[in-house]
KETOR-551507 format. One line per 2 residues: number of its first residue (from 1); their letters; for each residue y, z, x of N, C-alpha, C, CB. Coordinates in steps of 0.001 Angstrom, whole numbers, plus 524288, in hexadecimal, padded with zeros to 5 digits. Atoms other than C-alpha are relative to their C-alpha. Last residue first. Glycine has a CB too. Layout:
// residues N
NUM> A> Y:Z:X:Y:Z:X:Y:Z:X:Y:Z:X | ...
// end
This chain:
// residues 195
195> KH> 8004E:7FC23:80301:F7DE2:C3E76:C4584:7FFF8:7FE4D:7FA52:803E1:8035A:80145 | 80512:7FECE:802E2:F7C5A:C3275:C4C2B:7FE57:802CB:7FE41:7FD21:7FFC6:8011F
193> WD> 800F9:804D6:803C2:F8ADF:C2FD9:C4F3C:7FB53:7FF1A:7FDC2:800DD:7FB71:80252 | 7FDA9:7FEDB:804E5:F8C5E:C3DEB:C5418:7FFC7:7FB63:7FCB4:80562:801D5:80093
191> MN> 803B2:7FC09:802F0:F80C1:C39A3:C5F12:8031D:8010B:7FA5E:7FF17:80629:803CB | 8057D:802D1:8024C:F87CA:C2D21:C61E7:7FDA4:80577:7FCFE:7FB06:7FD18:805CA
189> QK> 7FD8B:80273:804E1:F94E1:C3537:C63BF:7FA37:7FD7C:7FDAC:80581:7FAE7:80186 | 7FF83:7FC1D:8047D:F8D64:C3F07:C6B75:801AB:7FC3F:7FC85:803E9:80519:80093
187> KQ> 8051A:7FF48:801FE:F8726:C33DF:C74CB:8022E:803C7:7FB81:7FB49:80270:80467 | 801EB:80533:80247:F9548:C2E3D:C7792:7FB1C:8019F:7FD3E:7FEDE:7FB4B:80475
185> VL> 7FE1B:80185:8047D:F9B31:C3A51:C7AFB:7FE89:7FCDA:7FC10:80314:7FEBD:800CE | 8003E:7FC41:80288:F90BE:C3D6A:C8459:802EC:7FF93:7FAB0:80168:803A8:8030E
183> LD> 80567:80115:80123:F90E4:C309B:C8B84:7FED4:8040D:7FACB:7FC09:80132:8059F | 800EE:80685:802B9:F9F52:C31D4:C8C70:7FA90:7FF47:7FC95:7FF60:7FAF4:8057D
181> RF> 7FDD7:7FC26:8053A:F9DCA:C40F1:C918E:7FFFF:7F9AD:7FCE2:807F2:80499:800C1 | 802E9:7FD91:80395:F94F8:C3A4D:C9C04:8021F:80252:7FA48:7FE0B:803BF:802D5
179> YV> 8045C:804CF:80120:F9CEA:C2F2B:CA0D1:7FBC9:80440:7FB1F:7FB97:7FD6E:807C9 | 7FED1:805A7:80385:FA6BF:C37C3:CA261:7FD68:7FE1C:7FBA8:7FF68:7FBB0:802DC
177> WQ> 7FE07:7FCC5:80469:FA06D:C4359:CA8F1:80160:7FB90:7FBFA:8053B:803F4:801A3 | 7FBB3:80183:8035D:F99DF:C39D7:CB1D9:80133:800A6:7FD87:800E9:7FDCE:7FEBD
175> FH> 80154:80068:8054E:F9252:C40E9:CBC1C:8053B:7FEDD:7FD85:7FD2A:80504:7FDC9 | 8035C:803B1:801E0:F9481:C3CD3:CCA9D:7FEF4:80023:7F9E0:7FB40:8009B:802E3
173> PG> 7FCEE:8043D:80136:F9E36:C45B2:CCD23:7FDBD:7FBBE:7FD97:80236:7FE62:803FF | 7FD6E:802FF:7FAAD:F9576:C512F:CCC3B:802ED:7FBF5:7FDC0:7FBA8:7FD4C:8047D
171> PD> 80547:8047E:7FE6E:F8A73:C56E5:CC2A5:803A3:7FBED:801EB:7FB5D:7FD4B:7FA35 | 804E4:8045F:8027F:F8D7D:C5EDE:CCA2B:80266:800E9:7F913:7F712:802F9:8016D
169> TK> 7FD73:80573:80029:F9783:C653F:CD3A6:7FDD9:7FC8F:7FB3B:7FED2:7FCE7:8058C | 801F5:8061B:80142:F9521:C72CD:CD22E:80306:7FC40:7FFF0:7FDE6:7FF24:7FB77
167> RM> 80446:8000D:7FEDE:F99D0:C7FA9:CD964:7FE0D:7FB2A:7FEED:7FDCD:8039B:7FE29 | 8004E:7FEE4:7FB5E:FA84F:C811C:CD76F:7FB65:7FF52:8038F:80143:80405:7FFEB
165> PA> 7FE1A:80676:7FD5F:FA813:C78B5:CCBC5:8001F:80173:803FF:80570:7FCA2:7FECD | 80108:7FDB9:7FB85:F9D46:C811F:CC3B8:8021A:7FD35:80488:7FADF:800B3:80060
163> ID> 7FFDF:7FAA3:80269:FA0CA:C7E82:CB60B:7FEE3:803EB:8042E:7FBEC:8009C:7FB67 | 7FBF5:80010:80229:FA6A1:C6FAB:CB7CF:7FF83:806B4:7FDCA:80060:7FAD9:7FBF0
161> SH> 7FBF1:7FE7B:7FC5B:F9C80:C6D0F:CC41C:804E0:80303:7FC67:8021F:7FA68:8034D | 8028E:7FBF4:7FBF9:F9033:C6F03:CBB8A:806AA:8002F:80283:7F989:7FD3E:80506
159> GA> 80295:80102:7FCA2:F975C:C640A:CB10A:7FFB0:805D4:802FD:80213:7FB4A:80296 | 7FD5A:7FEB7:7FB7F:F9BEB:C6816:CA4EC:7FC78:7FEE6:8039B:801FC:80520:8005E
157> LH> 80416:80282:7FB7F:F9882:C64E1:C95E1:8044B:8014D:805E3:7FE6D:7F766:7FE90 | 80149:7FC8B:7FBB8:F9FA9:C6D87:C8B46:7FB42:7FD23:80451:7FDC7:805B5:7FD1B
155> SE> 7FBE5:80207:7FE52:FA490:C64C6:C7EE0:8000A:802ED:80714:8052F:80196:7FB52 | 7FE4F:803C4:7FFA2:F9852:C6606:C78AC:80356:7FE0E:80303:800BE:7FF7E:7FD31
153> TK> 7FFCA:80250:7FAC2:F928A:C703E:C7EE3:801F3:7FC5E:7FECD:7FBCF:7FF15:80312 | 7FAAC:7FE41:7FC57:F9550:C7995:C73DD:7FFB6:7FE37:8051D:800E0:8062D:800A8
151> PY> 7FA4E:801EB:80139:F8DD9:C716E:C6A92:80452:800BE:8030C:801A2:801E3:7FBCB | 7FC14:7FB4C:7FE50:F8082:C7464:C7079:804D1:7FE7E:80053:7FF04:80277:8050C
149> AQ> 80265:7FC85:80189:F762A:C6ACF:C6A25:80296:804FF:802CF:7FAA3:7FEDC:800BD | 802C5:800E3:80520:F7E0C:C5F84:C6960:7FDDA:80572:7FD48:7FB10:7FC08:80118
147> QL> 7FACF:7FD86:8021D:F8540:C62DE:C75A5:7FE98:7FF71:7F9F3:8061F:7FC95:801FD | 7FF41:7FAD3:7FF62:F75C1:C6397:C7B4A:80531:801E9:7FDEE:7FF65:80133:80543
145> TA> 80470:7FD2E:80393:F7250:C55B0:C7547:800D7:80622:8001F:7F9B5:7FEA7:80251 | 7FE64:80004:80527:F8006:C50B8:C7B3E:7FC73:801B2:7FB5A:80184:7FB3A:7FF31
143> VV> 7FC8A:7FCA5:800F9:F7C3B:C5415:C87E2:80283:80080:7F9EF:80392:7FEDF:803B9 | 7FFFC:7FCA6:80069:F6F1E:C4F65:C8776:805FE:802FC:7FEA7:7FD41:800A7:8037C
141> ET> 803DD:7FF67:80453:F7314:C42AE:C8511:7FDBA:805C0:7FD89:7FB8B:7FD2F:801FC | 7FD2C:80080:805B8:F7CE6:C41B1:C8C67:7FE37:8008B:7FBD4:801CB:7FC23:7FEEA
139> LV> 7FDE1:7FA8A:7FF28:F7615:C46F4:C993C:80271:7FF9F:7F9F0:804C8:80115:805DE | 8037E:7FA16:80211:F6B51:C3DF3:C9443:802BE:802AD:8009F:7FB2A:8026F:8024E
137> SY> 80203:800B1:80578:F751A:C317E:C9699:7FB9C:80474:7FC5A:7FD39:7FAB5:800A7 | 7FBDC:7FE18:8052F:F7B2B:C37D0:CA138:7FF96:7FE95:7FA5C:80548:7FE0C:800DE
135> QV> 7FF3D:7FA0F:800DB:F6E17:C3836:CA83D:8054B:80128:7FCDB:80036:80312:805C6 | 800F7:7FC4F:80520:F6AF8:C2B16:CA42F:80126:803DC:801A2:7FAFC:800A8:7FD66
133> EE> 7FEF5:80193:80589:F75E9:C2493:CABB9:7FF1A:8028D:7FCF5:7FE41:7FC84:7FE50 | 801BA:806E9:800AF:F7260:C2A4A:CB910:80122:80067:7F8A3:7F6C6:7FDDE:80289
131> FD> 8039E:7FF77:804A2:F7B6D:C3469:CBEFC:7FDF7:7FBAD:7FDC0:80236:80272:7FC18 | 7FECC:801F3:80662:F8267:C300F:CCADB:7FB4D:80247:7FD32:8003E:7F8AF:7FED9
129> TD> 80255:8055D:80491:F8064:C37B4:CD6B2:801AA:7FE35:7FAC8:7FAD3:800DF:7FE46 | 7FFF6:805BC:7FD94:F8887:C40B2:CE0B7:7FD48:7FB25:80018:7FFD3:8005A:803AF
127> DS> 7F8CA:800E3:80155:F8B37:C4D28:CD705:8013D:7F9E1:8041F:80531:8077D:80370 | 7FD89:7FD12:7FBEC:F7ACA:C4CE4:CD61C:80693:7FDDC:7FE6A:7FD3C:7FE3D:806D6
125> GE> 7FB96:802BD:7FD9E:F7196:C48A7:CCB17:801ED:8029B:80521:8047E:7FFBB:7FC14 | 801B5:80090:7FC3A:F66FC:C4DC2:CC1B2:8036B:7FCFA:803A0:7FBC9:7FE78:7FF21
123> LE> 80095:80526:7FFCF:F6FD4:C521E:CB66E:7FDF3:7FE13:805E0:8053D:7FDAB:7FE56 | 8011D:800E3:7FB15:F6E22:C60A5:CB333:7FF50:7F928:80055:7FAC3:803A5:80192
121> IG> 80233:80577:80047:F7277:C64BE:CA542:80163:7FDD7:8072B:803EF:7FBC4:7FA21 | 80099:801E9:7FB57:F763D:C73E4:CA3DC:7FF4C:7FA9E:80123:7FCA0:80236:801C2
119> IS> 805DC:80162:7FF4B:F7899:C78F6:C95ED:8027A:7FD18:80794:7FC96:7F9E7:7F940 | 8016E:805E0:7FE97:F8266:C8370:C95EB:7FA56:7FEFE:7FEB4:800E5:7FEAC:80641
117> YD> 7FFCA:80271:803BE:F8584:C90D7:C90D1:800CB:7FA6F:80045:802E5:80214:7FD9E | 802A1:7FCFC:80446:F7FDD:C9AF4:C9B56:8012E:7FC7C:7F8C1:8035E:80737:800A4
115> NC> 80548:800D1:80226:F7FFD:C8FA8:CA450:7FF4D:80539:7FCBB:7FB4F:7FF10:804BE | 800E9:804A9:802E9:F8E7F:C8F82:CA528:7FB20:7FEEA:7FEFC:801E2:7FBF5:80224
113> EN> 8060D:7FEE0:7FF58:F90B0:C9CE3:CAC03:7FD47:7FB80:7FAAB:7FE7E:80828:7FEBD | 8033A:8009A:7F985:F9DF6:C9DFC:CA9EE:7FC8E:7FEF5:7FDCF:7FED4:8049C:804AD
111> KA> 805CE:7FE03:8000F:FA849:C9A50:C9E40:7FBFF:7FEA6:80435:7FDA1:7FE2D:7FB55 | 8008A:7F8E8:7FFF4:FB5B7:C9722:CA26F:7FC17:80306:7FE67:80385:8028D:7FCFF
109> LY> 7FD12:7FE9B:8046E:FB40C:C8852:C9BC2:80029:8065D:80194:7FD0C:7FE25:7F9E2 | 7FE4D:801D6:804A6:FA73F:C8806:CA39A:8052B:80178:7FC0D:7FC14:800BE:7FDB6
107> SS> 7FC07:7FD3D:80484:FA422:C8F73:CAEC3:80051:7FC9C:7FD0F:80593:801DF:8012A | 7FE82:8044B:8013A:F9740:C8FC2:CB8DE:803CC:80243:7FBC0:7FBA9:7FC17:7FEAB
105> RG> 7FA9F:7FCD8:800E1:F90B1:C98A7:CC285:80358:7FA23:7FCDF:8037D:802E4:80779 | 7FF9A:7FB60:7FCCC:F81D8:C9142:CC13A:807DE:8033A:7FE63:7FEA1:7FD08:807ED
103> AH> 7FABC:7FF21:7FF44:F81DB:C862A:CB7B1:80161:80375:8049C:80206:80218:7FB64 | 7FC89:8057A:7FDB4:F7551:C8123:CB7B9:802C6:80028:801B6:801EB:7FCBD:7FE08
101> WA> 7FC70:7FED9:7FDE2:F6C65:C8E44:CB2B5:8027E:7FA51:80312:7FE5A:80493:802FE | 80287:80179:7FCE9:F6671:C8AF6:CA5BF:805D1:800A5:8060E:7FD0B:7F9DA:7FD71
99> RQ> 7FCFF:801DA:7FB97:F6990:C94E2:C9BFD:80013:7FE56:803D6:801A1:80186:80128 | 7FF7C:7FDBC:7FB9D:F612D:C92F2:C8FBA:8050D:7FE96:805FF:7FA9D:7FF35:80112
97> NF> 7FE82:7FCB6:7FFB5:F6388:C8CD8:C8480:8007A:80556:802F4:7FF5E:7FF9E:7FD9D | 7FA90:7FE62:800E5:F6339:C8066:C8840:80345:805DC:7FF3D:800B9:7FD92:7FBF2
95> NV> 7FD8E:80024:8052D:F561C:C81C0:C8D7D:8065F:800C4:8004D:7FD5D:8048A:7FC7D | 7FD2E:7FA35:802E4:F5632:C8026:C9C8A:8005B:7FE6F:7FA57:806FC:801E8:80263
93> FQ> 80192:7FC53:7FC56:F4EE4:C753F:CA585:8013E:80544:7FCB1:80320:7FF55:805C9 | 7FEC9:7FC00:802E1:F4F86:C68B9:C9B86:7FE8D:8057C:803D0:7FCD9:7FF5F:7FA72
91> LV> 805A9:7FC83:800A0:F4CBA:C5D05:CA294:803B6:804AF:7FFA9:7FA84:80015:805B7 | 7FE2E:7FD1D:7FF46:F5416:C4F1E:C9F03:7FCDD:80525:7FFB3:8036A:7FF1D:7FDD3
89> EG> 80462:7FC27:803BD:F4F81:C4280:CA24F:8041C:80476:800FB:7F83D:8016D:802A0 | 7FF55:7FDC0:80584:F5AF0:C3993:CA64E:7FCAC:8037B:7FBF0:800AF:7FC41:7FD99
87> TR> 801C1:80333:8012F:F54F0:C3373:CB33B:80252:80137:7F8B9:7FA11:7FFD7:80279 | 7FB7E:8062B:7FFD8:F601A:C39AB:CBABD:7FC5F:7FC6F:7FC2B:800EA:7FBEF:807E6
85> LI> 802AA:80463:7FC05:F5916:C4603:CB478:8031D:7FB72:80145:7FAED:7FD9E:7FDBA | 8001A:806D0:802B0:F6165:C4CFD:CAA36:7FFFC:7FE4A:8054C:80604:7FCF9:7FB9A
83> LL> 8014C:80291:7FB6F:F5D11:C5CAA:CADAB:800AF:7FAA0:7FDE9:7FA6E:80163:8026C | 800D2:805F4:7FFC2:F614E:C666E:CA298:800D0:7FCF6:80449:802C9:7FDB5:7FCBA
81> HT> 80187:7FF26:8040C:F6483:C7578:CA0EF:7FC0D:7F9B9:80058:80503:80169:7FB95 | 7FC3E:80294:802E6:F6471:C780F:CAD94:7FDF0:7FF36:7FB3F:801C4:7FB68:80229
79> SV> 8013D:802F4:804AF:F5FFA:C8172:CB7E7:80171:7FBF5:7FD58:8002A:80202:7FD65 | 7FC8D:80142:80468:F6124:C88B4:CC399:7FC0C:7FBC9:7FCB7:80640:7FD46:8022F
77> QM> 80075:7FFCC:80622:F5A05:C92DC:CCB62:80279:7FDB7:7FD5B:80093:803CB:7FDDE | 7FCAC:80216:8051A:F5C71:C9030:CD9DA:7FD4C:8008B:7FC0B:801B5:7FA7F:7FFD1
75> GE> 7FF52:7F963:8043E:F53CC:C964A:CE31E:802D6:7FF13:7FDB8:801AF:805D1:801B8 | 8044A:7FE3A:8019F:F53A5:C8966:CEDBC:8004D:80629:7FD7C:7FC94:7FF5B:80475
73> IT> 801ED:8015D:8046E:F5DD9:C804F:CEBC3:7FD2A:8062B:7FEDE:7FC23:7FA58:80071 | 7FA90:7FD32:80115:F62DC:C8130:CFA02:8002A:7FFCF:7FABE:8053A:7FD76:80275
71> QF> 8001C:7FCBE:7FDF4:F53A9:C7D90:CFC73:80629:80499:7FDFA:7FEFE:7FD84:80553 | 8038A:7FD70:80501:F5395:C72B5:CF1A9:80101:805D5:802C0:7F80B:7FD9B:7FF23
69> YP> 7FCEF:7FE79:8047A:F5C4A:C6B24:CFB66:7FF43:804F8:7FDA4:7FF5C:7FC9C:7FC4B | 7FB8B:7FCB6:7FD56:F5422:C6AC7:D075B:80237:8029D:7FAFC:804D6:7FC3D:80393
67> HV> 7FC1D:802DD:7FE6B:F490A:C63D4:CFDB0:8035D:803FE:8018B:801FE:7FC52:7FC51 | 80229:8060E:800FB:F3AB2:C6682:CF9FF:8061D:7FD21:802F2:7FE8E:7FE0E:7F768
65> SW> 80086:8031A:7FA9E:F3BAF:C73B4:CFF1E:80191:7FAE9:7FF69:7FA7F:7FFC7:80242 | 7FAAC:80249:7FCDF:F4238:C7962:CF20C:7FF83:7FFBB:80569:80503:80360:7FF3C
63> DL> 80190:7FE3D:7FB28:F3751:C7760:CE9E8:8042D:8002F:8047E:7FBCE:7FCD7:80177 | 7FDD4:80514:7FBC1:F3E63:C7611:CDCA2:7FCF3:802BB:804EB:80857:7FF2B:8012E
61> QN> 80571:802EC:7FCD4:F360E:C7EB5:CD36D:8003B:7FC89:80330:7FC88:7FD84:7FD29 | 7FF75:7FD61:7F8E1:F41B6:C871C:CCDFC:7FB5C:7FEC6:801B0:800DB:80739:8016A
59> QF> 805C6:7FCCE:8027B:F406E:C7F56:CC090:7FECD:804D9:8041B:7F99D:7FB37:7FFF8 | 7FEC2:7FD0A:80467:F4F98:C7A6D:CC211:7FA23:8039B:7FE70:80233:7FB96:7FB16
57> FK> 7FDBA:7FC93:7FEE7:F4AF8:C76F7:CCF58:8026B:802A2:7FB4B:802D3:7FE88:80384 | 800A4:7FC01:7FD56:F3F79:C6F82:CCB0F:8044F:80514:802BC:7FDB2:7FD8E:80316
55> EI> 803A5:7FC47:803CF:F45C5:C681E:CC140:7FED9:8035E:80236:7FB6A:7FE71:7FDD5 | 7FB35:7FE1B:8034F:F50EE:C63B5:CCC1F:7FC0B:80441:7FB94:80402:7F9A9:7FC59
53> YG> 7FE11:7FAAF:7FD44:F45FA:C5F07:CD662:80397:80461:7FB98:80471:7FDEA:80585 | 800FD:7F9DA:80248:F4001:C571B:CCDC4:801CE:80559:8026E:7FA6C:800DB:7FFD6
51> GG> 80322:7FB4D:7FD69:F4048:C4C8C:CD7A7:7FFBC:803E5:7FD8A:80199:801D2:80470 | 80353:7FFE7:80097:F4BE4:C43DD:CD208:7FC4C:8049E:80391:7FFA8:7FB77:7FFFB
49> FQ> 802A1:7FFE5:804A5:F5674:C4266:CD74A:7FBE6:7FF30:7FFBD:8014C:7FDC4:7FD1F | 80595:803FD:7FEFB:F5DBF:C4477:CE57D:7FE8A:80212:7F9F5:7FA58:801DE:80672
47> SP> 7FF4D:805B2:80300:F6D7C:C47E6:CE479:7F9F1:7FCF2:800F9:805DF:7FBCE:8033C | 7F8B9:8022B:7FFC7:F6C6F:C5685:CE9CA:7FE31:7FA18:80044:80500:8024F:806FA
45> PL> 7FAC3:7FEB2:7FDC6:F5B56:C5856:CEAD3:805EA:7FE16:7FECA:7FF62:7FEDD:8048F | 80416:7FDAE:7FB68:F594D:C5C75:CDFA0:7FD11:7FB95:802A7:7FB53:8041A:7FD78
43> SI> 80344:803D8:7FDEA:F666A:C56AD:CD660:7FC1E:802D9:804E8:803F2:7FB18:80226 | 8037F:7FE96:7FC74:F6E83:C5D45:CCB34:7FC06:7FCB4:80454:7FD81:80270:7FD1E
41> NH> 803FC:802E2:7FD0A:F79DE:C5B37:CC3DC:7FC00:8012C:80417:8022C:7FD11:801E2 | 801C4:8006A:7F9D9:F7F35:C62BD:CB989:7FF22:7F9D4:80324:7F9FF:80313:80039
39> IV> 80430:804C3:7FDF3:F8518:C6118:CAAEB:80065:801E6:80754:80331:7F791:7FE1D | 7FFAF:7FF5F:7FACB:F87A0:C6E0E:CA487:7FD91:7FAE0:8025A:7FD4C:80521:801B3
37> IL> 8043E:80365:7FE42:F8787:C6E3C:C95E8:80366:7FE04:805D2:7FE30:7FA95:7FADD | 7FEF3:803C3:7FB57:F902A:C7924:C8F5E:7FBA6:7FCBD:803F3:802E6:80344:80378
35> QI> 7FB1F:80324:8013A:F9097:C81BC:C841B:80160:7FBE4:80358:80458:8031F:7FFD9 | 800C4:80444:7FB83:F82BB:C8733:C810F:80500:7FCC2:7FE58:7F9A3:7FC2B:7FFE5
33> ET> 8005C:8055C:801F6:F8509:C93AE:C791F:80074:7FB63:80424:80436:7FF5D:7FC0A | 7FBD6:80370:7FB6D:F83E4:CA122:C7F07:7FEF4:7FBC9:7FD55:7FEAE:7FF63:80733
31> NE> 7FB29:80179:80349:F8145:CAC55:C73F1:80154:7FB0C:8030A:8051F:804AF:7FFC8 | 80024:800C7:80532:F785F:CB2B7:C7F15:803EF:7FE5A:7FC92:7FEAC:80391:7FE6A
29> PR> 7FF54:7FA64:80368:F78E8:CAF23:C8BBE:7FFED:7FFDB:7FAFF:804AD:802BB:800B8 | 7F9D9:800C2:7FFCB:F7040:CA277:C9057:802BF:805F9:7FE15:801FB:7FA7E:7FB5D
27> QN> 7FEFE:80080:805FF:F620E:CA7C4:C9382:8071B:7FDFE:800C2:7FE96:80745:7FBF5 | 7FDC5:7FBA9:8014D:F5EFC:CA327:CA1D7:80091:7FFA7:7F99A:8052C:800A2:80334
25> YN> 7FBAA:7FF68:804B3:F598E:C97F4:CA79C:8005B:805F4:7FFFE:7FE1A:7FD5D:7F982 | 7FA13:7FF09:7FFD3:F537B:C9201:CB4B9:8031F:8022C:7FC91:8023C:7FC42:8007D
23> PS> 800D6:7FAC5:801C0:F43EB:C9307:CAFFE:806A1:80140:8034C:7F90C:8039D:8028C | 7FE36:7FCFF:7FA63:F46C6:C845B:CAF8A:7FFDB:805F7:7FFEA:80620:7FE95:80193
21> PI> 7FE10:7F9C6:8019F:F3D8A:C7D95:CA333:8020B:801F6:8065D:7F99C:804CF:7FCF7 | 804EE:7FCB0:7FB6A:F3A97:C6FA9:CA616:80423:80495:7FFF6:7FE1D:7FC9B:8080B
19> QR> 80045:7F97E:7FED1:F3CF6:C6924:C980B:80019:801C0:80439:7FC00:80290:7FE8F | 80512:7FDFB:7FF20:F3FE3:C5935:C9794:80004:80669:80231:7FD49:7FC06:80428
17> AG> 801B9:7FE6C:7FB11:F4A56:C56DF:C9056:7FB9E:800E6:800BD:801E1:80374:8019A | 80027:80775:7FD69:F48AC:C4E3A:C8213:8010B:80045:8078F:807DE:7FB0B:7FC3A
15> IL> 8056B:80306:800D6:F4B62:C5C5A:C7A8C:801DF:7FA4C:801D3:7FD72:8001F:7F917 | 7FEEA:804E6:7FEEB:F54F6:C64D4:C81DE:7FC38:7FB6E:7FF18:80142:80026:8049D
13> QG> 80276:80468:7FD3A:F51DA:C7237:C7EE1:8011D:7FB7A:7FEDB:7FB60:7FFE6:7FFCE | 7FFED:7FFB0:7FBD9:F5905:C7DF7:C7A05:7FE4F:7FBA9:8036B:7FE1D:8039B:8007B
11> DL> 7FF08:7FA93:7FDC5:F535F:C7F9D:C6DAF:8005C:8009F:80627:7FB96:80383:7FE25 | 803AB:7FCCE:8029F:F53F7:C6FFD:C6B88:8003D:803C5:801BD:7FB7E:7FEEC:7FFBF
9> VQ> 800B7:7F8AA:7FE05:F5D70:C682E:C712D:7FD4C:80343:7FB1B:80760:803BA:8012A | 7FFA8:7FC63:802DB:F5A25:C5964:C703D:80080:8047B:8018C:7FD2E:7FFED:7FD95
7> FP> 7FEA4:7F8D1:7FF78:F5B88:C4E78:C76DC:8003A:802D2:7FC21:80505:801C0:80212 | 7FB10:7FC54:80033:F58D2:C3F72:C7429:7FE2C:80566:800A3:80347:7FF94:7FA90
5> AA> 8000A:7FFD0:80520:F4BDB:C3A61:C7C09:8064A:8035B:7FE04:7FA11:8031C:7FE5B | 80218:7FC02:802D9:F4E64:C379D:C89C5:7FFDE:7FED3:7FA51:802C5:8049F:80103
3> TY> 7FE23:80115:804CA:F4CEC:C2AB2:C9150:7FFDB:805A0:7FBE3:7FC73:7FB19:7FDF7 | 8026F:7FBF4:8039E:F49EC:C2C72:C9F62:80354:7FF11:7FB43:8002F:80651:8022D
1> M> 7FBB2:7FB41:80116:F4C4A:C2099:CA6F3:7FDDE:80348:7FCFD:80533:7FEA3:7FD65
// end
């Protein structure tokens, strides 16, 4: 099982994540603060894990001929800031200072275009599969680190389905929000205690 070193944000980079730069990003609007963390799930092909296809997809290097499903997403250019694999390994595709293309048309608390002011975290998974325990553990570490670095995200965590409810269902019914939020509270209490 993958064990991560403690995470830290430095110049928009998550130290402790493997860096795999995606070309799919642009500048955040001027004077925009990061205020939201969005949780997604992704698997390529759907409900199949491993194979490195997600990484290739975010880098515009996916061979569309490998699987029939890939032809339905051919030419799409998307990205995320972070991907947490089922092993618990964290990959960073886009610097937090940049705008990743993860949310699409979206709105949070009546504020449109969530990509402008959010950080996107993809979990390798699907709507019909439980997530791995290590993914919850690593997600907790990552989100606690991000909330320390970007305090405005402290009480603003949403699923993709929350910000684009007519289009998206992820992170899906198998994502245990209550369990995750409890882990996060415990983690932050421990962090405060160590200050």
